[in-house]
N, C-alpha and C positions, 0 to 999 in steps of 0.2 A: 267759530263755524264760518264766519265771513271769509277768513283767510283760506280755509279749505275750499269753500265755494269758488273763490277767485282762482285758486290753484287748479281746480278741476276745469274751469274755463280756460286756463292757460294750456292744459294738456289737450283740450279740444283744438286749440290753435296749433300746438307743436306737433300733434299727431296727424295733421293733414299730410297727404302724400307728398305734396310739393315741398313742405317744410321739412319732412323727414329726409327728402333728397338733399336739401341744402344743409341739413345737419350732418349728413354723411360726408358731403363734399368738404364742409368745414373741418370735420374731424380728420379726414384723410390728408387734406392740405396742411392742417396744423401739425400733424405728425411729421410730414415731410419737411416742413419749415423748421421744426424743432431739431430734426436730425442734422440739417445743414448748418455748420457753424457760421456765425456772422449775420444770419438772417433770422429775425425774430417776428413775433406776432404783430408788433406795432408797425413794422415796415410793411408786412404783408397786408394788413388791413388798410393801411394808408394807400398802398398801390391799388387795392381793390375798390376803393371809394368811388372813383369815376366809373368803374365797370358796373357797380351795383346801383348806380343812380336811378335806373329805371325799374329796379326790382322792388317788390313789396317790402316796406320797412321791416315787418315782422320776419320775413324770410331772410333779409339781409342780416339782421342782428342775430338770428339763430345761427347763421353761417359764421358770423364773427365770433360768437361764443364758442363754437366748435373749434375755430382756429386757436382761440386763447387756450382752451383746455388741451387740444391736440398738441400744441407746441410744448406744453409741459411734459406730456408723455414722451414726445420725440426727443426732447432735450436730455432726458434721462438715458436714452439709448446710447447716444454718442458719449455721454459722460462716463457710462459704465464700460463700454467696449473700447473706446479710443482715448479716454481721458481728455475729451474735448467737449465741454458743455456747450449746447446750442443756445441755452438761455441762462441768465444770471442766477435764477433760482435753482439751477441744477449744479451749481459749483460745488456744493457740499456733497452731493450724490457722487461726484467723481472721485472723491477722496477714498472712500471705502469700496465703492462699486467697482472701480477700475482694478483695485488690488484683488477683489474677488474674481474678476474676469481673468486676471493673470494666473490665478490658481486653478483655473478650469471651472470656476463656479459662476460664469457669466449668466447662465440660464437662471440660476436661483436669484441672482441680483436683479435681473430684468423682471422676473416674476414678482418678487416682493415690491419692486418699484411700481409695477402695473397695478397689482392688487391694492397696495397702499394708496396709490393715486385714486383708485375707484372708491375705496372706503372714505378717504379724506374728502374727496370731491362731493360724495353723497352727503357726508356729515356737514360739510360747509354749505352745501345748497339747502339742506334742511334748516340750518341756522339762518341762512339768508332769507328763507321763506318766512320763518316765524319770529326772528329776532331783529330783523333789519331796523325797524323804527327805534327799538330800545338801544341797540348798539350805536346807531347814528347819534344818539344823544351824548355819547362819550366824546364826540368831537367838540362839544361845548364845555366839557369838563377839563380836558387836557389843555394846559396853557403851553406857551413856548418853552418855559423852563422844564416842563414835564417831558416834552418831546426831546429836548436836549439831553436830559438824564437818561431817557430810553436809548438814545444813540450812544452815549458814553458806556452804558452797559453792554451794548453790542460790540463796541470797540474793545473793551477789556476782555469780554468773553472770547472773541475770536482770536485775539492776540495771545491769550494765555493757553487756550485749548490747542491752537494750531502750532505745529513745529515742535522741535525737541528742546527749545529753550525760549525763555522770555525775550532774550536779546534778539533772536531771529524773528520771533513773532512781532515784536514792536518795531523792528527795523522795516519789516514788510508793511506794517500798518502805516508808519509815517511816510513811506514812499508813496503809498496810495493817497494819503492826505495831501502830500505835495502835488501829486498829479491833479487832484481836485481843485487846487487853487489857481490853476492855469486858466487864463481867459479874462473876461470883464467882470469886475465886482458888481453884482446885481444891485447893490445899495448905493454905491458912490459913482459907478460908471467908470472907474479907473481900471486901466489894464494891469494885469499881474502876470509875471513870468512868461510873457509872450516873446521877449527878445526881438521885438521889431517885426515879427512875422504875422502878417494879417491872417494867415490860415489858422492861427492859434487863438484868435479872438473869441471863438465859440467854445474854447476849451478842448480837452481831449475826450474823444468819444469813448463811452464805456464799451461799445462793441469792439472798437479797435483794440482796446486794452485786453478785453476778454479773449479775443481771437489770438492776439499776439502772445500773451503769456501762456495760454494753454495750447492752442493748436500749433503755432509756429515754434514756441519754446520746446514743446514735446517732440516736434519733428526734428529740430536741431539735435536734441538729446538722443533720439533714436538713431539718427544718421551718424552721430559721432561715435556710437558704439555698435555700429552695424557689423563690423568684422568680428567682434567678440560677443555678439548677441547669442543668448541661449537658444536651444532648439525650440521650434514653435510649440506652444502649449495647445493641447486639444481643449478647446473652450467648453466641451461637454464632458470632460473627464470627471468632473464633480457631479455629474447627473444632469438629466434633462429637466428637472423640476425641483421644487422646494422639498426638503426632507421634513419629517415631523418635527425635528429640532428647530429647523428654520421657521416653521409656523409658530412654534412656541416662543421663539425669540423675537418674532416680528409683530405679533398682534398688539402687544402693549405699545410699542413705538408708533404703530399706525394711529392708535387712539390718542396718545400723547401729542403726536405731531399735529393731529386734527385740532386738538384743544388749543395748542400754541398758535397754530397758523391763522385760524379764522379771526380771532379778536384783533390780532396785530395787523392783519391784512385789512380789517375793517376800519382801522384808524387812518386818517389822512397822513401821508408820508410813511405809512407802514410798509407797504409793498410785500414782495415775496422773499427778500433777501434776509431781513432781520429774523423772521421765524425759523428759517432753515438753519441759520447759524446757531440760534438759541436751542433748537431741537437737537442739533448735533452735540452741542456742549452738554445738554441734559442727558442724552443717551449715554454719552461717555462717562458721566458721573454715576448713573444708575446701573450701568451694565454689570452683570455678574462675570463678564469676560473682558475687563478693561485692557488686558494685555493684547487683545486682538485688534484694538483700534490702531489704525495706521498700517494694519496688515490684512484688512479685509473683514471687518465686523459687519454682519448683516444688519444690526441695529442702526449703524451709521448710514445705511441706505434707506431702510424702512421709515425712520423718523423724519429726516429732512425731506424726503419725497412726499410724505403725507403732509407735512407742514407747508410745502410748496403749493400743493393743490388746494388745501384748505384756505390758504391765503389768497389764492386766485379767486375763490368765491367771495372772500372778504373784501377784496378791492372793489367789487361791484356795489358794496353797501354805500360808501360815501358818494360814488358816482351816481347811483340811481336815486338816492334819497336827498342828496344835497347838491348834486351837479358838481361834485368836487373830485377831480381825478387825482389819484395818488401814485400812479405809475405811467410810464410812457404809453403803454397799451391802453390804459384807461383814458388818457388824454386824446388818443386817436379815436376811441369810441365816443368820447364827448363831441369831437368834431363830426363824427358820423351822425350823431343825433341832430346836431345843428344843421347838417346838410339836408336833413329831412324836415327842417323847420321845427324841431322839437327841442325842448330844454329840460334835461333831467332834473328832478326835484320832487317835492311832495305833491305838487299839482299834477305831475305826469301820471301818477297812480290813479287820479280821478279822471283825467282827460283821455288817457290812452291805456286803459287797463288791459286790453287784449294784447297789446304789444309787450308791455312789461311782464305780465304773467305768462305770456307765451314764451318770452325769453327765459324766465326763471324755470318754467317747466322743461324747456329744451336742455337745460343744464343736466337734469336727471337723465334724459334720453342720451345726451352726448356722452356722459360718463359711461353708460352701458355700451354704447357703440364703440367707444375707445377700448373698453375692456375686451369686447369681442374681437376687435381688430388686432389688439396688441398681444394678448396671451397666445393665440395660435402662431403668431409670428416670432415668438421668443426663440425657438430653435433656428429659425431662418436668420434673424438678426445676429445671433451669437456666432453664426458661421462666418460672419465678416472677418473674424479673427483668423480664419484659415487662409485668407487671401495674403499673399506675400507682403511683408511690411512696406517695401519700397513703393508698391502700388497704392496701398492704403494711404500712406502719409503723403505721397505725391498728389493723390486726389484731394486730401485735406488742404494742402497748400493752394491748389487751384481754386477750391471752393472758398477758401479764406480770401484770396486775392479778389475773386469775383464779388464776394459779399462786401468786403471793405470798399472796393472801388464803386460798387453800386450804391452805397450809402451816400456818398458825397462827391464822387468823381474827383477826388483830391489826391494829388501826388504826395502832399504832406502826410495824409493818412497812411499811404503805402510806406513812406519812409519811417513814420512812427511805428508801423507794424513790424518792420524789419528790426529797428532799434530795440523796441520792447520785446521782440522775439528773442533777441540775443540776451537781454536781461532775464527773460524767462528761462533760457537755457542755463545761465549762470545760477539762477535760483534753484533750478532742478539739480545741478551738479553739487551745490553746497548745501542742499536741503533747507532752503528758505521757503516757508509756506507762501502759496500764491493767494489764498483766500483773504488774508488781511489786507493785501493790496487792493483787492476788489471792494471790500467793505469800506475801506478808507476813501476810495474814489467815489463810491455811490453815496455814502452817508456823510462824508466830510463837508461838502457844500451845504447840505441840509442842516447839519449840526451847527455850522457857522451862522446860518440865517436865523435859526431858532435862538441861539445864544445872543445874537445882536438884538433880536426882537425883545428878549427878556430883559436885557440890560437897558434898552431904550425905554421900555415901559417903566422900569424901576429907577430911571435916571442914574444909571451906572452903579447901582447898589448890588454888589456881587452876592450878597446874602439871599437874593431872590432865587438863586439856584437851589436852595434848600428851603424855600419859603412855603412849599406845599407838601402835604404828606406823601403825595405820589412821587414828586421829584426827590425828596429826601430818602424815601424807601429805595428807589431805583439806584441812586448814587451810593447808598449804603451797601446794596447788593453788589454793585460794581467794585467797590472797595474790597469786599470780602472775596470776590472772584479773583482780584489781583493779589491779595495778601495770603489767602489760605493755602493755595497749592504749593507755593515755595516753602511755607512753614511745614506742611505735611511731608514734602520731599526731604526737607532737612531732618525731620524727626525719623524718617525711614532710614536715611543715611547713618544717623547716630545709632539706630537700633541694630545695624548690620556690622559685625566685627570687621575691622580692617578698612572701613570706609570713611575714616575721619578726614581724609584729605579732601580739600575743597573740589567740588565738581567744576568742570569747565563751563564758563559763562556762555560760550558760543556753541 
């Protein structure tokens, strides 16, 4: 009952007219930020920190929460319509969502993403409200070897599931891992793969890679095939709303994505990327229509988008209970707390309950505001596809240039964007998956740090990697993910007459 009383007090704070106004501003701004490629919630909140210095802390954090959730909604819009994720957590949504849009089912894809985000966001916020202290204890259970095993599972899952062959999947993954090694080694201070360029000492920005491979690569691809492009597709030819079958195929992925997203997001270093990749892999395995994956399966939109939003609620658990940020946005929020002279942690619940419970209550309100904002706009957003392609992709290039330049004002980032954009174009032409590159870049450095920590603690005893039940179980699952699909494919080929010849590796 104490938690309910605290939550009721939080609603009393969040429902004040001024705080409702800031929640609406945050949700609208976050949606716009998510739509624009190259600009994320971390950068937006960082830019707003000086502006909100004189604003009441509760109002400021309610707006920041709206930006966080709104960016997730907005990121799904460009992922589905333009194959250009605005946020890293929307990468998996682009895979099936964009193919649905190309088939004229963009409205259904946007609707399942919006409703799934609302369902998962509400489930995640409920879990944050009642389970935060218990889940925070997992941070003390997981050791570095367990985190490393979790990341290995993510590597194998995404490399096996994405692409038409293991060779392509792992080639893309290793390219991402290579990009992640560029810069200064955090443990030894030595430079790696910088080739004497001072601009590379900080490594390759994830935003630059995301914008380059998706936005610029897709633009090059569309431009190279402009003359032979098919007639424009009516984005509403498949209907203005979800069909009964769409609802039947979406509600289970919404719930499964919520269950996957929140616990992983609540773990330090969890973030929103791992659960979206795992959700996509799970939905592909469980779907009654596996042949549709890669061609516009609605489960591939509903599950990852739900996992994305549930994980967003999860990342607030280590931040609020331990003062431990697990994503770039959480790190900026930590800086915002410190700007107000506050330190997130167990004591903050006792010293500033109105602020924290007002923030948690605002998540419920923000989810509802975003649903009300986005569902009526589905028909408007989807009509973006009626705009001539050269205008759309010309605008994408402009926003990409502005976004990348605004991050660091570095000519090196612009050069990298052009070079990686060409690589993205080649990957698009030869059907190399992009998602493994991103997961390798995001998790590669973290996996290296956790591996080295585990080995340092065990004095270079490699058996430590299977020294706990958690790590041993995760690595066993990763091995099964790697071995079982090729064996099943081999058995299917043997079962089909005339298919004895070996399949192409590429």
